[in-house]
C-alpha positions as CSV (number, residue, x, y, z in Angstrom):
1,M,20.0,-34.9,6.6
2,P,21.1,-32.0,4.6
3,I,18.9,-29.1,3.9
4,M,17.9,-28.9,0.2
5,S,17.6,-25.6,-1.4
6,A,14.1,-25.0,-3.0
7,R,14.0,-23.7,-6.5
8,I,11.3,-21.3,-7.1
9,R,10.3,-19.5,-10.4
10,I,8.4,-16.2,-10.0
11,D,6.8,-14.4,-12.8
12,V,5.9,-10.7,-12.0
13,Y,3.6,-8.7,-14.2
14,S,3.7,-5.0,-13.7
15,D,3.6,-1.8,-15.2
16,T,7.0,0.1,-14.8
17,V,5.4,3.5,-14.3
18,C,3.1,2.2,-11.5
19,P,4.4,3.3,-8.1
20,W,2.3,0.4,-6.2
21,C,4.0,-2.0,-8.7
22,Y,7.5,-0.4,-7.8
23,L,6.6,-0.8,-4.2
24,G,5.7,-4.6,-4.7
25,K,9.1,-5.1,-6.5
26,R,11.2,-3.6,-3.7
27,R,9.0,-5.7,-1.2
28,L,9.7,-8.9,-3.2
29,E,13.3,-7.9,-3.2
30,V,13.5,-7.6,0.6
31,A,11.6,-10.8,1.2
32,L,13.9,-12.8,-1.2
33,A,17.1,-11.4,0.5
34,E,15.6,-12.6,3.8
35,R,15.4,-16.2,2.5
36,P,18.7,-16.8,0.7
37,R,18.5,-20.5,0.9
38,Y,15.9,-20.5,-1.8
39,A,17.0,-20.3,-5.4
40,V,14.7,-18.0,-7.0
41,R,14.4,-16.9,-10.6
42,V,12.3,-13.8,-10.9
43,T,11.3,-12.8,-14.4
44,Y,9.6,-9.4,-15.0
45,R,7.1,-9.3,-17.6
46,P,5.3,-6.2,-19.0
47,F,1.8,-5.1,-18.2
48,E,0.1,-1.9,-19.1
49,L,-2.4,-0.9,-16.3
50,N,-3.8,1.9,-18.3
51,P,-3.6,1.4,-22.1
52,D,-5.9,4.5,-22.6
53,M,-3.3,7.0,-21.0
54,P,-2.5,9.7,-23.5
55,T,1.1,9.5,-24.8
56,E,1.9,12.9,-23.3
57,G,0.8,11.6,-20.0
58,V,-1.4,13.3,-17.2
59,Q,-0.5,15.2,-14.2
60,R,-0.5,12.8,-11.3
61,P,-3.2,14.7,-9.0
62,Q,-5.6,14.9,-11.9
63,Y,-4.8,11.1,-12.8
64,V,-5.6,10.0,-9.2
65,N,-8.7,12.1,-8.9
66,L,-10.0,10.5,-12.0
67,K,-9.1,7.0,-11.0
68,V,-10.5,7.2,-7.4
69,G,-13.2,9.4,-8.0
70,D,-13.3,11.4,-4.7
71,P,-10.5,14.0,-3.9
72,G,-10.6,12.9,-0.3
73,R,-10.1,9.3,-1.2
74,A,-7.6,10.4,-3.7
75,A,-5.4,12.2,-0.9
76,A,-5.8,9.2,1.4
77,F,-4.7,6.9,-1.5
78,E,-1.5,9.2,-2.0
79,D,-0.7,9.3,1.6
80,T,-1.0,5.6,2.1
81,L,1.3,5.2,-1.0
82,T,3.8,7.6,0.5
83,R,3.9,5.9,4.1
84,H,4.4,2.4,2.4
85,G,7.1,3.8,0.1
């Protein structure tokens, strides 16, 4: 019996400036490359994680400290992101 190719549609909602979203995108690409028998259509859709961000932006350390609330946790957060990236 022939193996049929499964057709899969994936909608990804992400914020293009979010490093975690980028990491997820790269991981998805790796996973899909490891499963070439699947016919996958990926559609990227915009999502603004922080609509209150000032137009001029905020320095990353300041932003992470405000988001996480504790400088120690913020440093661990950044270390985890660096390791996974």
